[in-house]
C-alpha positions in Angstrom: 46.3 198.0 -0.8 49.6 196.9 0.7 52.2 199.6 1.4 55.7 198.4 1.2 58.0 199.1 4.1 60.7 201.6 3.3 64.2 200.1 3.1 66.7 201.8 5.4 70.2 201.6 4.1 72.9 201.9 6.8 76.3 202.9 5.6 79.2 200.5 6.1 81.0 203.1 8.3 78.2 202.7 11.0 78.8 199.0 11.1 82.6 199.5 11.4 82.2 202.0 14.3 79.8 199.8 16.2 82.0 196.7 15.7 85.1 198.6 16.9 83.2 199.9 19.9 82.0 196.4 20.8 85.5 195.0 20.4 87.0 197.7 22.7 84.4 197.0 25.4 84.9 193.2 25.2 88.7 193.5 25.3 88.5 196.0 28.2 86.3 193.7 30.2 88.4 190.6 29.5 91.8 192.3 30.2 90.8 194.5 33.1 91.0 191.9 35.8 94.4 190.6 34.6 95.9 194.1 34.4 94.6 195.0 37.9 96.0 191.8 39.3 99.4 192.4 37.7 99.7 196.1 38.8 100.8 195.6 42.5 103.9 193.8 41.2 104.8 196.6 38.9 103.8 199.5 41.1 107.3 200.6 42.1 108.6 201.9 38.7 105.5 201.7 36.5 103.4 203.7 39.0 106.0 206.4 39.0 106.0 206.5 35.2 102.3 206.9 35.0 102.3 209.5 37.8 104.7 211.6 35.7 102.7 211.1 32.6 99.4 212.1 34.2 101.1 215.1 35.8 101.5 216.5 32.3 97.7 216.5 32.0 97.3 218.9 35.0 96.5 222.3 33.8 98.1 224.4 36.6 101.6 224.4 35.1 100.2 225.9 31.9 97.4 228.2 33.3 99.3 230.1 35.9 102.1 231.4 33.7 99.6 232.0 30.9 97.4 234.0 33.3 100.5 236.1 34.4 101.4 236.8 30.7 97.8 237.7 29.9 97.7 240.1 32.8 100.9 241.7 31.7 99.6 242.2 28.2 96.2 243.5 29.4 97.5 245.9 32.0 100.6 247.0 30.0 101.5 250.5 29.1 100.2 251.0 25.6 101.1 254.6 25.2 104.3 253.9 23.3 102.6 251.9 20.6 100.4 253.0 17.8 96.7 252.8 18.5 96.2 249.9 16.1 99.0 247.8 17.7 97.6 248.5 21.1 94.2 247.5 20.0 95.6 244.2 18.5 97.4 243.4 21.8 94.3 244.2 23.9 92.2 241.9 21.6 94.8 239.1 21.9 94.7 239.5 25.7 91.0 239.5 25.9 90.6 236.5 23.6 93.4 234.5 25.4 91.9 235.3 28.8 88.5 234.1 27.6 90.1 230.8 26.5 91.8 230.4 29.9 
């Protein structure tokens, strides 16, 4: 008795994702040498632009003020507030500090 092989149906989305990934790799490999060769000519102003853009990705300019604010919330004087409000602010401080 011959058992037929099961047919595996792959969705079209898988083919699209693989094709796009292959295209990105091929374009990156083809264009990388040209881009790197052209960069020394543009490094005066273009390098400054990208240094400014990548500085925005640094986390210290966000984390340090956020940590100060969370410390003020966590160690604040909660006697003036109702217990429920104080509990909410303490929970916000604990959650935000956990995220930092």
